C-alpha positions as CSV (number, residue, x, y, z in Angstrom):
1,X,-13.4,56.3,-19.6
2,X,-17.1,57.3,-20.7
3,X,-19.1,59.8,-21.8
4,X,-22.0,61.0,-22.9
5,X,-21.7,60.6,-26.7
6,X,-24.7,62.9,-29.2
7,X,-26.6,61.8,-32.0
8,X,-26.5,65.5,-34.5
9,X,-29.1,63.0,-36.8
10,X,-31.4,62.6,-34.0
11,X,-31.3,65.6,-31.9
12,X,-34.5,68.0,-32.5
13,X,-33.8,70.5,-29.8
14,X,-36.6,69.6,-27.4
15,X,-33.8,70.4,-24.2
16,X,-35.3,67.4,-22.2
17,X,-31.6,66.5,-21.9
18,X,-31.3,70.1,-20.0
19,X,-34.0,68.9,-18.0
20,X,-32.7,65.7,-16.8
21,X,-29.8,67.7,-16.0
22,X,-30.3,70.3,-14.0
23,X,-33.4,68.1,-11.7
24,X,-29.9,65.3,-11.4
25,X,-27.6,68.2,-9.8
26,X,-29.4,70.4,-8.1
27,X,-34.1,69.4,-8.1
28,X,-35.0,71.9,-10.0
29,X,-36.4,72.8,-13.3
30,X,-34.1,75.0,-14.8
31,X,-31.6,74.7,-18.3
32,X,-29.5,77.3,-17.4
33,X,-27.3,75.0,-14.4
34,X,-27.6,72.5,-16.6
35,X,-24.1,70.9,-17.7
36,X,-25.7,70.2,-21.1
37,X,-26.3,73.4,-23.4
38,X,-29.3,72.6,-26.5
39,X,-29.4,75.9,-29.3
40,X,-31.0,76.1,-32.3
41,X,-30.9,78.5,-35.4
42,X,-33.4,79.5,-37.0
43,X,-32.8,80.2,-39.5
44,X,-30.7,77.9,-40.4
45,X,-32.2,74.6,-37.9
46,X,-28.4,74.3,-36.5
47,X,-28.4,72.7,-33.5
48,X,-26.1,72.7,-31.4
49,X,-24.6,70.6,-28.4
50,X,-22.1,71.0,-26.3
51,X,-22.0,69.1,-22.3
52,X,-19.9,70.5,-19.8
53,X,-17.4,67.5,-18.8
54,X,-15.6,68.8,-15.9
55,X,-19.4,69.0,-13.7
56,X,-21.0,66.3,-16.1
57,X,-21.3,63.1,-12.9
58,X,-22.6,61.0,-14.9
59,X,-25.6,61.1,-13.0
60,X,-23.7,59.8,-9.3
61,X,-25.9,57.5,-7.4
62,X,-29.6,58.1,-10.0
63,X,-30.0,54.5,-11.6
64,X,-29.9,55.6,-15.6
65,X,-28.3,58.6,-16.9
66,X,-31.1,61.2,-17.2
67,X,-30.0,62.5,-19.8
68,X,-29.6,59.3,-22.1
69,X,-33.2,57.8,-20.1
70,X,-35.5,61.5,-21.2
71,X,-34.6,62.0,-25.0
72,X,-37.3,61.3,-26.6
73,X,-35.3,61.0,-30.4
74,X,-33.0,58.5,-28.3
75,X,-30.0,61.3,-29.8
76,X,-27.9,60.2,-26.5
77,X,-25.4,57.4,-25.5
78,X,-23.1,56.9,-23.5
79,X,-19.5,56.3,-25.7
80,X,-16.7,54.2,-23.9
81,X,-13.8,56.5,-25.1
82,X,-9.8,55.4,-24.4
């Protein structure tokens, strides 16, 4: 099984992955409609990245995984898990 993996050390919480995901699912740029949610604690700088795996279809029918393709910091990769 493949999943989208996130590297905390590379992510800068730009939220481009949210936009790409919402475009894939709904053809609109709306972070609230994304399977990915990125938040940043402005006090500590901590970034929290979550993916709703129950609705993520790994960009079925797209040429590439859009969140990975458009991640500016290369924080997302496709990972094989057992």
